[in-house]
MMTF fields as JSON, N, C-alpha, C and O atoms, coordinates in Angstrom:
{
  "mmtfVersion": "1.0.0",
  "mmtfProducer": "UNKNOWN",
  "numBonds": 435,
  "numAtoms": 436,
  "numGroups": 109,
  "numChains": 1,
  "numModels": 1,
  "chainsPerModel": [1],
  "groupsPerChain": [109],
  "chainIdList": ["A"],
  "bondAtomList": [4, 2, 8, 6, 12, 10, 16, 14, 20, 18, 24, 22, 28, 26, 32, 30, 36, 34, 40, 38, 44, 42, 48, 46, 52, 50, 56, 54, 60, 58, 64, 62, 68, 66, 72, 70, 76, 74, 80, 78, 84, 82, 88, 86, 92, 90, 96, 94, 100, 98, 104, 102, 108, 106, 112, 110, 116, 114, 120, 118, 124, 122, 128, 126, 132, 130, 136, 134, 140, 138, 144, 142, 148, 146, 152, 150, 156, 154, 160, 158, 164, 162, 168, 166, 172, 170, 176, 174, 180, 178, 184, 182, 188, 186, 192, 190, 196, 194, 200, 198, 204, 202, 208, 206, 212, 210, 216, 214, 220, 218, 224, 222, 228, 226, 232, 230, 236, 234, 240, 238, 244, 242, 248, 246, 252, 250, 256, 254, 260, 258, 264, 262, 268, 266, 272, 270, 276, 274, 280, 278, 284, 282, 288, 286, 292, 290, 296, 294, 300, 298, 304, 302, 308, 306, 312, 310, 316, 314, 320, 318, 324, 322, 328, 326, 332, 330, 336, 334, 340, 338, 344, 342, 348, 346, 352, 350, 356, 354, 360, 358, 364, 362, 368, 366, 372, 370, 376, 374, 380, 378, 384, 382, 388, 386, 392, 390, 396, 394, 400, 398, 404, 402, 408, 406, 412, 410, 416, 414, 420, 418, 424, 422, 428, 426, 432, 430],
  "bondOrderList": [1, 1, 1, 1, 1, 1, 1, 1, 1, 1, 1, 1, 1, 1, 1, 1, 1, 1, 1, 1, 1, 1, 1, 1, 1, 1, 1, 1, 1, 1, 1, 1, 1, 1, 1, 1, 1, 1, 1, 1, 1, 1, 1, 1, 1, 1, 1, 1, 1, 1, 1, 1, 1, 1, 1, 1, 1, 1, 1, 1, 1, 1, 1, 1, 1, 1, 1, 1, 1, 1, 1, 1, 1, 1, 1, 1, 1, 1, 1, 1, 1, 1, 1, 1, 1, 1, 1, 1, 1, 1, 1, 1, 1, 1, 1, 1, 1, 1, 1, 1, 1, 1, 1, 1, 1, 1, 1, 1],
  "groupList": [{"groupName": "UNK", "atomNameList": ["N", "CA", "C", "O"], "elementList": ["N", "C", "C", "O"], "formalChargeList": [0, 0, 0, 0], "bondAtomList": [1, 0, 2, 1, 3, 2], "bondOrderList": [1, 1, 2], "singleLetterCode": "X", "chemCompType": "L-PEPTIDE LINKING"}],
  "groupTypeList": [0, 0, 0, 0, 0, 0, 0, 0, 0, 0, 0, 0, 0, 0, 0, 0, 0, 0, 0, 0, 0, 0, 0, 0, 0, 0, 0, 0, 0, 0, 0, 0, 0, 0, 0, 0, 0, 0, 0, 0, 0, 0, 0, 0, 0, 0, 0, 0, 0, 0, 0, 0, 0, 0, 0, 0, 0, 0, 0, 0, 0, 0, 0, 0, 0, 0, 0, 0, 0, 0, 0, 0, 0, 0, 0, 0, 0, 0, 0, 0, 0, 0, 0, 0, 0, 0, 0, 0, 0, 0, 0, 0, 0, 0, 0, 0, 0, 0, 0, 0, 0, 0, 0, 0, 0, 0, 0, 0, 0],
  "groupIdList": [1, 2, 3, 4, 5, 6, 7, 8, 9, 10, 11, 12, 13, 14, 15, 16, 17, 18, 19, 20, 21, 22, 23, 24, 25, 26, 27, 28, 29, 30, 31, 32, 33, 34, 35, 36, 37, 38, 39, 40, 41, 42, 43, 44, 45, 46, 47, 48, 49, 50, 51, 52, 53, 54, 55, 56, 57, 58, 59, 60, 61, 62, 63, 64, 65, 66, 67, 68, 69, 70, 71, 72, 73, 74, 75, 76, 77, 78, 79, 80, 81, 82, 83, 84, 85, 86, 87, 88, 89, 90, 91, 92, 93, 94, 95, 96, 97, 98, 99, 100, 101, 102, 103, 104, 105, 106, 107, 108, 109],
  "secStructList": [7, 7, 2, 2, 2, 2, 2, 2, 2, 2, 2, 2, 2, 2, 2, 2, 2, 2, 2, 2, 2, 2, 2, 2, 6, 6, 7, 7, 7, 7, 7, 7, 6, 6, 7, 2, 2, 2, 2, 2, 2, 2, 2, 2, 2, 2, 2, 2, 2, 2, 2, 2, 2, 2, 2, 2, 2, 2, 2, 2, 2, 6, 6, 1, 7, 7, 7, 7, 4, 4, 4, 1, 7, 1, 7, 3, 3, 6, 6, 3, 3, 4, 4, 4, 2, 2, 2, 2, 2, 2, 2, 2, 2, 2, 2, 2, 2, 2, 2, 2, 2, 2, 2, 2, 2, 2, 2, 2, 7],
  "xCoordList": [-10.444, -10.4, -10.452, -9.716, -11.37, -11.592, -10.614, -10.029, -10.444, -9.54, -9.939, -9.072, -11.193, -11.716, -11.317, -10.996, -11.315, -10.801, -9.264, -8.814, -8.553, -7.083, -6.8, -5.924, -7.501, -7.349, -7.691, -7.032, -8.695, -9.131, -8.049, -7.786, -7.419, -6.326, -5.106, -4.493, -4.76, -3.628, -3.803, -2.834, -5.068, -5.282, -5.321, -4.947, -5.799, -5.723, -4.379, -4.122, -3.51, -2.113, -1.441, -0.704, -1.721, -1.24, -1.626, -0.758, -2.809, -3.407, -2.72, -2.279, -2.676, -2.024, -0.51, 0.01, 0.196, 1.558, 1.733, 2.692, 0.881, 1.034, 0.811, 1.566, -0.275, -0.512, 0.724, 1.128, 1.301, 2.472, 3.617, 4.302, 3.859, 4.945, 4.858, 5.842, 3.626, 3.463, 3.469, 4.039, 2.848, 2.992, 4.403, 4.772, 5.162, 6.552, 7.366, 8.339, 6.932, 7.763, 7.275, 7.792, 6.231, 5.722, 4.774, 4.379, 4.24, 3.236, 1.936, 1.678, 1.13, -0.232, -1.179, -0.898, -2.225, -3.128, -4.025, -3.803, -4.968, -5.992, -5.777, -4.641, -6.827, -6.751, -7.325, -8.498, -6.577, -7.114, -6.439, -5.679, -6.805, -6.395, -4.802, -4.165, -4.239, -2.722, -1.897, -0.679, -2.533, -1.716, -1.026, -1.667, 0.303, 0.963, 1.049, 1.376, 0.788, 0.91, -0.388, -0.366, -1.498, -2.717, -2.811, -3.123, -2.531, -2.555, -1.648, -2.078, -0.375, 0.533, 0.172, 0.492, -0.516, -1.014, -2.067, -2.087, -3.049, -4.127, -3.747, -4.329, -2.764, -2.369, -1.625, -1.759, -0.858, -0.128, -1.068, -0.892, -2.169, -3.262, -3.812, -3.861, -4.248, -4.932, -3.987, -4.44, -2.669, -1.73, -1.491, -1.503, -1.27, -1.082, -2.385, -2.269, -3.575, -4.792, -4.945, -5.277, -4.73, -4.753, -3.801, -4.104, -2.61, -1.512, -1.926, -1.764, -2.451, -2.916, -4.017, -3.921, -4.988, -6.094, -5.602, -6.026, -4.806, -4.318, -3.44, -3.763, -2.399, -1.534, -2.091, -1.64, -3.048, -3.763, -4.517, -4.45, -5.209, -6.069, -5.197, -5.555, -4.091, -3.112, -2.606, -2.62, -2.174, -1.625, -2.71, -2.443, -3.931, -4.888, -5.31, -5.568, -5.375, -5.691, -4.59, -4.903, -3.395, -2.36, -2.245, -1.29, -3.115, -3.193, -1.933, -1.489, -1.352, -0.22, -0.639, 0.128, -1.898, -2.487, -3.975, -4.508, -4.64, -6.071, -6.439, -5.771, -7.585, -8.151, -9.222, -10.086, -9.26, -10.336, -11.637, -11.724, -12.71, -13.921, -14.479, -15.231, -14.168, -14.734, -14.178, -14.798, -13.076, -12.502, -12.729, -12.281, -13.421, -13.627, -15.002, -15.865, -15.217, -16.477, -17.402, -18.629, -16.794, -17.592, -17.455, -17.751, -17.075, -17.022, -15.692, -14.66, -15.654, -14.45, -14.382, -15.374, -13.111, -12.767, -12.114, -10.895, -12.874, -12.427, -12.3, -13.265, -11.057, -10.859, -10.406, -10.355, -10.071, -9.329, -10.366, -11.355, -10.261, -11.111, -10.96, -9.826, -11.903, -11.836, -10.966, -10.366, -10.889, -10.043, -8.551, -7.814, -8.115, -6.762, -6.378, -5.205, -7.422, -7.095, -6.725, -6.259, -6.919, -6.513, -5.083, -4.61, -4.3, -2.777, -2.212, -1.385, -2.614, -2.087, -2.609, -1.891, -3.807, -4.288, -3.487, -3.148, -3.144, -2.261, -0.942, -0.485, -0.364, 0.937, 0.859, 1.802, -0.186, -0.428, -0.622, -0.341, -1.089, -1.359, 0.025, 0.517, 0.636, 1.807, 3.099, 3.879, 3.38, 4.745, 5.059, 6.209, 4.198, 4.495, 4.734, 5.633, 3.887, 4.17, 5.399, 5.997, 5.849, 7.224, 8.239, 9.209, 8.063, 9.006, 9.237, 10.372, 8.161, 8.118, 8.863, 9.692, 8.464, 9.1, 10.574, 11.37, 10.955, 12.463, 13.238, 14.361, 12.619, 13.167, 13.405, 14.505, 12.376, 12.352, 13.355, 14.063, 13.373, 14.263, 15.756, 16.608, 16.061, 17.42, 17.69, 18.819, 16.696, 16.948, 17.252, 18.026, 16.632, 16.856, 18.246, 18.676, 18.98, 20.237, 21.299, 22.451],
  "yCoordList": [-17.267, -15.84, -15.371, -15.832, -14.408, -13.887, -12.801, -12.121, -12.646, -11.557, -10.191, -9.336, -9.936, -8.65, -8.398, -7.255, -9.41, -9.263, -8.949, -8.064, -9.693, -9.59, -8.107, -7.443, -7.638, -6.319, -5.278, -4.239, -5.488, -4.528, -4.286, -3.154, -5.386, -5.349, -4.629, -3.775, -5.021, -4.455, -2.967, -2.219, -2.483, -1.094, -0.262, 0.911, -0.918, -0.313, -0.021, 1.004, -0.996, -0.888, 0.269, 1.106, 0.248, 1.32, 2.728, 3.583, 2.93, 4.145, 4.615, 5.753, 3.647, 3.988, 4.276, 5.198, 3.494, 3.741, 5.03, 5.735, 5.421, 6.676, 7.82, 8.793, 7.715, 8.75, 8.905, 10.028, 7.79, 7.923, 8.556, 9.419, 8.153, 8.797, 10.18, 10.902, 10.678, 12.081, 12.829, 13.919, 12.306, 12.968, 13.129, 14.178, 12.135, 12.124, 13.165, 13.762, 13.333, 14.254, 15.762, 16.706, 15.891, 17.302, 17.744, 18.9, 16.97, 17.337, 17.388, 16.667, 18.201, 18.25, 17.585, 17.617, 17.01, 16.302, 17.28, 18.488, 16.837, 17.708, 17.69, 17.504, 17.878, 17.905, 19.215, 19.506, 19.965, 21.232, 21.445, 20.625, 22.63, 22.896, 23.056, 22.829, 23.411, 23.716, 22.406, 22.467, 21.35, 20.149, 19.605, 19.091, 19.775, 19.27, 17.763, 17.297, 17.015, 15.57, 14.881, 13.69, 15.588, 14.942, 14.45, 13.287, 15.373, 14.95, 13.745, 12.771, 13.821, 12.809, 11.442, 10.367, 11.568, 10.28, 9.702, 8.484, 10.523, 9.981, 9.456, 8.486, 10.122, 9.588, 8.336, 7.437, 8.148, 6.914, 5.75, 4.647, 6.14, 5.159, 4.557, 3.343, 5.539, 5.137, 4.362, 3.383, 4.709, 3.858, 2.52, 1.527, 2.411, 1.142, 0.237, -0.982, 0.824, 0.012, -0.453, -1.624, 0.377, -0.197, -1.26, -2.243, -1.017, -2.057, -3.429, -4.535, -3.227, -4.395, -5.115, -6.338, -4.52, -5.119, -5.75, -6.871, -5.171, -5.684, -6.938, -8.028, -6.819, -7.927, -9.101, -10.239, -8.814, -9.842, -10.656, -11.885, -10.012, -10.678, -11.582, -12.703, -11.006, -11.766, -13.006, -14.099, -12.854, -13.964, -15.054, -16.252, -14.581, -15.524, -16.286, -17.488, -15.607, -16.149, -17.129, -18.104, -16.928, -17.845, -18.983, -19.755, -19.118, -20.177, -20.16, -21.212, -18.965, -18.921, -19.074, -19.584, -18.638, -18.824, -18.783, -18.52, -19.037, -19.095, -18.715, -19.079, -17.926, -17.594, -18.527, -18.839, -18.977, -19.794, -19.149, -18.083, -19.717, -18.963, -18.769, -17.819, -19.561, -19.433, -18.228, -17.781, -17.663, -16.496, -15.142, -14.119, -15.13, -13.832, -13.405, -14.166, -12.003, -11.347, -11.788, -11.772, -12.139, -12.461, -11.209, -11.401, -10.103, -8.977, -9.081, -9.291, -8.963, -9.198, -8.063, -7.496, -7.816, -6.956, -7.867, -8.04, -8.41, -9.371, -10.65, -11.087, -11.26, -12.419, -12.165, -13.076, -10.999, -10.62, -10.296, -9.664, -10.645, -10.276, -8.802, -8.331, -8.064, -6.641, -6.463, -5.403, -7.447, -7.323, -7.036, -6.519, -7.347, -7.127, -5.684, -5.339, -4.777, -3.305, -2.771, -1.636, -3.564, -3.001, -2.821, -1.868, -3.716, -3.651, -2.398, -1.745, -2.043, -0.683, 0.439, 1.414, 0.344, 1.372, 1.541, 2.668, 0.478, 0.349, 1.061, 1.93, 0.669, 1.203, 2.713, 3.417, 3.25, 4.539, 5.409, 6.607, 4.747, 5.426, 5.521, 6.596, 4.263, 4.277, 4.755, 5.372, 4.527, 4.723, 6.206, 6.568, 7.056, 8.498, 9.091, 9.908, 8.642, 8.969, 8.619, 9.397, 7.425, 6.907, 7.81, 8.206, 8.153, 8.922, 10.307, 10.759, 10.926, 12.219, 12.154, 12.984, 11.107, 10.965, 10.712, 11.364, 9.781, 9.497, 10.755, 11.04, 11.465, 12.671, 13.734, 14.279, 14.035, 14.994, 14.599, 15.417, 13.196, 12.808, 13.033, 13.396, 12.822, 13.066, 14.625, 15.031, 15.457, 16.921, 17.383, 18.322, 16.717, 17.181, 16.88, 17.546, 15.935, 15.573, 16.564, 16.336],
  "zCoordList": [-9.327, -9.398, -10.793, -11.666, -11.003, -12.298, -12.719, -11.876, -14.002, -14.54, -14.117, -13.936, -13.95, -13.529, -12.08, -11.752, -11.177, -9.88, -9.798, -9.07, -10.55, -10.675, -11.161, -10.608, -12.125, -12.775, -11.77, -11.738, -10.932, -9.939, -8.928, -8.522, -8.522, -7.523, -8.115, -7.475, -9.415, -10.133, -10.362, -10.232, -10.717, -10.988, -9.728, -9.722, -8.616, -7.377, -6.818, -6.187, -7.085, -6.753, -7.59, -7.069, -8.779, -9.773, -9.207, -9.037, -8.948, -8.454, -7.136, -6.975, -6.238, -5.027, -5.2, -4.573, -6.044, -6.253, -6.945, -6.631, -7.885, -8.535, -7.56, -7.568, -6.671, -5.671, -4.703, -4.405, -4.23, -3.319, -4.079, -3.53, -5.349, -6.039, -6.293, -6.129, -6.73, -6.981, -5.681, -5.636, -4.563, -3.323, -2.832, -2.304, -2.995, -2.59, -3.461, -2.999, -4.672, -5.497, -5.279, -5.876, -4.369, -4.125, -5.007, -4.853, -6.054, -7.066, -6.412, -5.448, -6.895, -6.466, -7.418, -8.616, -7.032, -7.913, -8.658, -8.567, -9.347, -10.036, -11.393, -11.831, -12.196, -13.572, -14.13, -13.899, -14.816, -15.324, -16.735, -17.249, -17.29, -18.654, -18.643, -19.672, -17.579, -17.587, -17.212, -17.043, -17.102, -16.661, -17.998, -18.915, -17.994, -19.252, -19.402, -20.493, -18.427, -18.472, -18.911, -19.223, -18.943, -19.303, -20.776, -21.033, -21.733, -23.128, -23.413, -24.03, -22.953, -23.268, -22.614, -23.12, -21.456, -20.769, -21.494, -21.667, -21.993, -22.698, -24.13, -24.614, -24.782, -26.084, -25.837, -26.667, -24.813, -24.332, -24.198, -24.716, -23.388, -23.118, -24.393, -24.592, -25.293, -26.463, -27.345, -27.938, -27.499, -28.238, -27.622, -28.349, -26.31, -25.758, -25.832, -25.962, -25.751, -25.835, -27.236, -27.422, -28.286, -29.586, -29.937, -30.613, -29.438, -29.684, -28.943, -29.46, -27.734, -26.948, -27.712, -27.82, -28.219, -28.864, -30.2, -30.478, -30.986, -32.282, -31.944, -32.416, -31.184, -30.979, -30.035, -30.164, -29.114, -28.479, -29.476, -29.466, -30.309, -31.336, -32.316, -32.676, -32.681, -33.506, -32.786, -33.352, -31.589, -30.69, -30.484, -30.566, -30.215, -29.916, -31.22, -31.169, -32.333, -33.557, -33.991, -34.675, -33.648, -33.938, -32.934, -33.017, -32.047, -30.995, -30.117, -29.659, -29.878, -28.889, -27.514, -26.698, -27.16, -25.847, -25.977, -27.055, -24.91, -24.761, -23.401, -22.434, -23.292, -22.041, -21.594, -22.414, -20.464, -19.934, -19.834, -19.226, -20.4, -20.432, -19.027, -18.806, -18.145, -16.718, -16.024, -15.058, -16.421, -15.735, -16.383, -15.864, -17.51, -18.35, -18.103, -17.666, -18.431, -18.32, -19.512, -19.423, -20.506, -21.772, -22.778, -23.957, -22.417, -23.285, -24.081, -23.444, -25.278, -26.13, -27.218, -27.676, -27.56, -28.647, -29.729, -29.728, -30.592, -31.547, -30.699, -30.072, -30.691, -29.863, -28.541, -27.714, -28.278, -26.968, -25.904, -26.274, -24.652, -23.688, -23.341, -23.426, -22.984, -22.688, -21.415, -21.241, -20.55, -19.308, -19.684, -18.844, -20.878, -21.234, -21.274, -21.134, -21.478, -21.492, -20.188, -20.089, -19.139, -17.738, -17.693, -17.073, -18.342, -18.254, -18.837, -18.2, -19.997, -20.517, -19.63, -19.413, -19.117, -18.194, -17.039, -16.676, -16.41, -15.206, -15.521, -14.779, -16.62, -17.052, -17.335, -16.973, -17.948, -18.143, -16.824, -16.784, -15.837, -14.558, -13.857, -13.516, -13.662, -12.69, -13.277, -12.552, -14.498, -15.071, -15.242, -14.992, -15.623, -15.678, -14.233, -14.034, -13.229, -11.94, -11.364, -10.621, -11.674, -11.242, -11.912, -11.266, -13.174, -13.947, -13.248, -13.096, -12.851, -12.282, -10.871, -10.496, -10.192, -8.848, -8.965, -8.289, -9.804, -9.932, -10.514, -10.098, -11.454, -11.997, -10.941, -10.843, -10.143, -9.039, -7.98, -7.393, -7.757, -6.637, -7.134, -6.323, -8.431, -9.02, -8.971, -8.695, -9.228, -9.279, -7.888, -7.707, -6.84, -5.489, -4.978, -4.036, -5.521, -5.066, -5.308, -4.941]
}
């Protein structure tokens, strides 16, 4: 199984989880100028992606771990495979939705 396939499954679950959490909280989807969550989400994603690239490169350079060549796409950002950026993307998708859902659930009590 390739890292891209694992990432596809993980990102699919994050999107479905976010959709379920937002629907359960009564929030509507859509992206527009008035969406207060869009800018923080994008800033979070950029920050997590930068940290992922920097620290993955440091850990790979220090020989703390290695990715098997047979499971990667071959695209790299320094020493780190580009597939590693799927994890911060999944976190940026799922965690804010869970936050909204849990906050709204607590408010309704």
